[in-house]
Every structure is written in C-alpha cells, then in structure tokens.
N, C-alpha and C positions, 0 to 999 in steps of 0.2 A: 603769823605774828599778831595780826589784828584780832584773831579769835582768842589767842592766848592773852591778849591785852585786856579782855573782860575780867578774868579772875586775877590776872597779874598786870597791873597798869604799866610796869616797866617795859613790857613787850610792845605796848602801843607806840612808844617812841621809836623803838627799833623798826617797827612796821612802816612808820612814816618816813624814816631815813631810807629804808629799802626802796619804797616807791619813788622817792626823790632821786635816788641813785639810778634807778631804771630809766626814769624820764630823762635824766642828764645823759645817760649812755645812748638812749634813742636819739636825742638831739644831736649828739656828736656823730653818731653813725649817719644820720640824715644829712648832715653837713658834708661828711666825707663822701657819701655816695653821690650826692647831687652837686658837689662842688664843680665838677666838670660837666659841660653841656653834652659833649660827645665823647664819653670815656672809652667806647669800644668801636672798632671798625673790623669788618670781616669781608671775605670773598669766598665764593663757592666755586671750586674747580672741578669740572667734569667734561667728558667728551660731548661734542655737539650731537653725535649719533651714538645712542646706547645700543647695546647688543642684547637681543631677546634670548632669554634662557641662560645667559651667562652672568657671572658676577662682575659688575662694573664698579670701578673705584671712584669714590667721591671724596674730595679733600676740602675741609673747611680751614681757612687760614684766618686766625683771629689775633688782632693786635690791640693793645691797650696801654694806657698810662694813667695810673691812679695814685692817690696819696697813701695807700695802704696795700698790703698783700691780700688780693681778693680770692674768694672762692666762687667759681662760676658753674652754673648749670646751663647747658645748651640744649635747646630743642629745635630741630630743623622741621619745617613743615613739608613732609614728604608728599609726593603725588598720591592722589586718592587710590589709584590702581594698586599701589603697593600694600595698602592696608596696614601700615606701621603706625601704631598709636601709642606705643609704650616705650619708645626708644628715646633716651636722653643721655647726654655725656657730661661728666663732671671733671673739673680742672681745678687744681690749686696752683695759683700763679704768683709771680713776684709783682712789685709795683709797676715796673715797666716790662712788658712781656710780648712775645710773639709765639703763639702756639699753633699746632696743627692737629686737627681731628680727622682721622681717616676711617671711613667705613665703606662697606660694600652693599650694593643693592642688586637684586636679581629680578628683573622684569619678567613677566610670564605672558605678556600679550603685546602685540605691536600697536603703535599709535602715538599720540602726543601726550607727554607727561608734563604736568605743571608743578614745579617746585615753588613753594610759597616763601614767606618771610623766615628769617632766622631770629629766634627768641633767645636772648641771653639774660639770665638772672644773676645779679651780682650781690654777693654777701660779704660782710666782714667776717672775721674769725668768730665773733660772738653770735652773729646771725639774728640780731633782733629785728632788723629791717632789711627787706630785699628790694632791690631796684630792678625793674624789667626794662631792657633795651630791645626794641624791635628794629631789625635791620632789613631794609627793603632789598632782598636778593631774589625777587621773583623772576623765574626763568622757565621758558618752555623748551623741552628737548624732545626729540623724536626717537622712538625705539624701533630700530630696524631689525631685519633678520640678522643672524649671528655675525656681526662685523668682526668680532674678536676671533672666531674660528677661521673666517676668511683670511685675515691678516696672518694668523698662525700658520695655516697650511700653505699660503702663498709664499711666505718667507722661507719655509722649509723646502718648498718645491724649487724656488730660485737657487737656494744653496745646496740643492741635491741631498737633502737630509730627511726626506719623508719617512725613511725607515725608522727614524727615532720615535715616531708616534704610532708605529705598527703598520704602516703601508708596506706591503710586500714588494720585493724586487722580483719581477717576473722575467724569465728568459724569453726572448723573442722566438716565436715559432713560425715557420713558413717564410714566404717571400712577398710580404706586402709592403716592402720598403721601396722608396723612390731612389733612382740612381743619382748619385751626387758627383763622383769624379773617378778617374783612374789614377792610381798611385803605385809607388814601389811596394813590392812584397816585403813584409816584416815577419820575422819568426813568430809563429803563433796564429797568423791569419788562416782562415778557412781555405783549404785547397779548392773548394768548389767555387770560390769567388775569383779564381785566376782568370784573367782575360788573355786567351791564348793568341789572339791576333795582335794585341798590343805587345805581348811578350815576344812574338816573332819579329816584330818591327824593331823593338828596342834591344833585342838580344839579352834581355834580363827579365826576371819574373815581375809581372804587373798584375794588380788585382783591382777588381771593381769595388768601389766604396759606396755604400748605401746609407741613406738617412731614413729615419722613421717617417712614414707617410703622414703628412699633416693636412691641414685645411679640410678636415672631415667634419660633418655636421653632427653635433651632439645636442639633443633636446632633453630637457627635464619636463616630464608631463606630470602635473600635480592634480590628483583627485581631491576635490573640495567637498565631496558628498557627506552624507550623514555619518557613515562609519568612520570617517576621519576626524570626527569630533571627540573621539575617546581621549581622555586626559591621561597624562603620565608625568608625574613630578611637576605638576603645575602647567605643563604645556600640552596642547592638543597634538595629535599626530600630524595635522596639517602644518603646524609650526615646526615640528621636527623635519618634515619634508621640505619646507621652505628654507630652513637653515641649511640643510644638506644640499639643496639645489644651488644655493648661492655659492657654496664652497666648491662643488663639483664644476660649476660654470667657470669659476676662477681658475681651477686647475686645468680645465680643458683649454681655456684661452692661453694660459701660460705654456701649454705644450704645443701650441700652434694650431689647435682645432678651432672651429667656429661654434659658439654656444648660442642656443636658442631656448625658448620657454613657451610652454602651453599649459594653461590651467582650465579645468572643466569640472562640471558636476552634472546636473541635468541639462545644462546648456554650456556653450563654450564661454570661458571667461576672458583671459588675456592671451595674446599670441605675439611673440617676439621672434622674428625670423633670424636665423643664425648669421652672425657676422664676427669678424675677428678684429674690429676696430677698437680703439682705446676707450671709447665712450660706452661700449656695450655693457660693461659691468655696472655702470651707473644706471643705465636703463633697466637692467634686470633687477637691481636692488630696489629701485623706486617702484617697479611693478610688483615685486614680491611684497613690499611694504603695504600695499593697498589691498591685498587679497583677504577675503572673508570666507568663512566656512558657510556652506549652504545646507540648510536642514532638509535636503531632498535626496532621493535615491539617485545614484550615479547612472548616467545614460552612456554606455560605451558605444552605442550606435552613433551618437553624436560625435564622439571622439573619432571613430573610424571614418566618418564622412569628412571631418576636418582634415585628418591626416591624408586621406585620399585626394582631397581638393588642393591643399596647400603645400604638402611636403612631397615634392616631386623627386628630389634626389635621395638616394639611399642614405639613411642616417641611423645613428645610435639613439634609440629612444629609451630613456630611463623613466619608467612609469612608477610613481609612488602611489600606491593604493592599498586597500585592505579588504579582504574577504572574510566573512564570519563563518562560512561553511563551504563544503565542497559543492553543494547544490548551487549556491550563489555564483561560484566560479564557473560551473558548467553552463549556467545561463548566459554568461558573457564570453565563453571560450571562443565561439565562432568569430566574434569581432576581434579578439586578440590574435587568433590565428590568421585572420585576414590582414591585420596590420603587419604581422611578422613575415608575411610573404615578400613584402617589398622593403622592409626595414629590419634592422637588428634590434629586437625588442628585449629589454631586460626589466622584469617586473620586481618591484621591491615590496615585500609583504612584511608587516610588523608582527613580531612575536610578543605575546602578552607576558610580561615578567611576573605579574601578580599571579596569573594562572599557573605559571611554571613553579612558583614558590609553593603554592598550595599542593600541586601535584607531587612535589618532592618531600613534603612534610610526612612525619610519621602519623599513622592513623590513630585517633583518640576519640572514641565514641561514635555513635551512629551518624550524627550530623556531620562530623568531620569526614566520615567514610563516604557519605553522599557527596560532599563538596570535593573531595579528592577524586572520586570517580568521574564527576563532571569535568574537573580540571584536566584529567588525563584524556578524556574524550576530546576536549578542545585542543589539547596538545597534539593528539593523533590527527585531528582534522587539518591542522596547519601543515603537518608533514605530508599528508595526502594532497593538499593543495599544491605544494611545491613539486611533488612527484608528478602530478597531473600536468603542470606547466612544462616541466622538463620533457615529459613524454610527448608533448605536442611541439617540441622544438623551440620553446620560449625560455630564455635564460631567466633565472630568478635569484633573489636574495631573501632569506628569512633572517631578520635581524631584530634585536632588541632596540628600542628607540634611542638609548644613549650611545649605541655603537653604530648608528645609522650612517653617519658621514664617513667614518673610517671604512666600513664595509663597502659602501658605494664607490668610494675612490679606488679601493682594491679591485672591485669588479670592473670598473672602467679601464684600469690599467691592464688587467688580465685580458679583456676582450680586444683591446688595442694590440697587445703583444701577440695574440693568436691570429691577428690579421683577419678577423671575421667581418670587419666593416668594409 
C-alpha cells in the first residue's frame, strides 16, 4: 500500500491504517499471552526403568487456563542417545484445557538417559506473536535390559499361557521327575506309575505321582567379544543376548530352577552364582545393565577354566556367542567339548538376516551374482557350524536376533522335558 501510495496518494492512508491495525493487534495479543504469569503446567510420565530395544510409552500431561483458545506447539528435550531432533507436537485447545500427548521411544543402548525441559510455544489464532514457556521437567532414567519382555513372559508363565507367544508345549520324556506322593488311581493314569505294594495294602489301585524336578542350575553365558558387536536393527548381538538372558533367567526362576550368570570375552567379566531367592532377578538385572562389549577376541580357554573352577554341580549352560566361520569354531571346539563333559551345554548362534535376504534375492547383474554367491557361502557355513556342534554332542540353536528369546525359551523347556539335565 505504501508503494502504491507514491502514484496514488489515497493508498498511503490505507497503508498507515493497516500498520496501525497490526500494531494494535500485536499489543492485544501480547497482553493476552502475557496476562497470566504461569499459563501452562505439565508433567512427564514414564517408567523409572526403560526397556532396551522395546518401544516405551511416554505421556505428557498438559494443563492450562488462558483468556483465549490457544494453539500450542510442544517440543520435548529428548535424551541425546535417541538423536530425535525434528519431533514436535501441535495442539488446538480451549481456554481451559487438560490435554495428553502420548509418544513412544525405542532406546538402543543401555545406560542413563537425561530428559530435559519441555518447551511449549503458545499462539493465538492469528499467530502474530508467540510466547515460549519452558517447563523444568528434567529427569534421569536408566535403560535396562528388556524389562518389558521380562514382564510379558513372566506374566504368561504364571498364568500358563506361554503357548500364546509361540512357546511350544513339550511332552515330558523319561523319568527325571521327583517323587511327590501316592494317590488313588484315576482313569487315564499311566499303568506304569502303579505302586503295587500300596495297592496290595489298600486293596485298591494306587499310583505314584511325580513332579517336575526343580532346583537345577541354569546359567546364561554371554560372550562380549568382538564378533558380538555386530548390529541388527539398532541393537548389538550382545544386547540381544542380554535381553534374552534376563527373560530366560526369569522363566527358570519361575519354574523352580536356580538362575546364574557368567559374562566373558578375553577375560572373565561378571559371575553370579545360581540361587532361587527373590532378590536374584534384581541382582541379574543390575549386573546385565553394566555390561559392555569388549573389542577383543573371545578366549574360550578362560571360559573353560572358570567353569571348571567355579561350576561344580552339573548345570544347563546357555552360551550366547557367534562364530563367523567353521575354522573359528574348530579352533574353540576342544574347550566346548571339555565344558560339555560335565555340563549340559547349549550354544546359541546368531543367523544373519541381511545375508539371508541377499541369498534369497533374484540374481541381477554380475555384482549381485557375486554378492549372492558370498551370501550363500556364509549361509552354508552357519549350517555347517550347527552340524559340527551337534556332531560333538553340543546342543545348539541357530536363530535370527528378533526370535532369540522365544527360541531360547523353547530350547530350555525342551531340554528340561527330555530330562537331560
């Protein structure tokens, strides 16, 4: 309007009126925005222990009372480990409001995460002026091994519903059960369980009742060496092993066994002797929280010496490790065989899903043909590793990282049901 006011003086007056109107509107907005000293209050709700590798829910509860219907833009200061720099939330509210903003975060490393301030930007409908309110909601939370998975599997185990998530129901084989009592025969009972002496005394059929043998030692052995640094969907193989160990320990304790833990790389890391007391899970969880990957080659001789020295009673040893070739396995086989002489050893090997994906693709071009050939070779090597372990009497699991916990629980239940321990 001012520009048009040069050739047409009439527009000069309209320009002045427009500037005056804008200034008046800015003044009104300023008064409305800053009329209240504390127009917004908020709280951030989240668990004290976050779960590594899982989606954790965070709730922002925001309350306010203003003289107008505001438009809000909310920016939460996320922990630096999450690297979330472009996330904001928008709300259109009434004069007096209580709103909730719900979002999920997925940590990919254990440690202490620091949430910062909550920044709330308040606008009127015209949006000429914006007021920023900074709310001091700073809080430190610790990211532990998968607490969510532990709660999920523990709840299903207590309610006898593990089959819902894929845990197989295995029929008990053999006689590794402990005697519980003698009771009356009921149609459908196994005739082999009939107690003939008690039957003769009572003049009616009596059977022996057994219960699953409990209070057996179950150790999770976690390799923290160089090959366990391989990442998959943001988590290293060590983190997958740690998450699985926490859940398997919880399941073992819930079934009456004693859970223990041993971590190692080129040296021995942490050792927790197996117990079935109520504080055992807290001790295992805190110990797993502190574990760090070592950029060293794994020394299985050190593991064998520790097992020989400390683990006197026959135990189930679930070994989480990774071998990149058959030669690397053969170099360590003598130590694994020595361990399996006195213990029931089950080795968990990770399958590379990216390699499998390349191996299953259709060949296109020379480069893709080379990549596919190498992927098929790696695939074949993994199968040979499993075959070599089985040939030497060592039980094994070949699993993709995302299925690790489920497959390990299934193997634990299978070995228990077969009475091998």
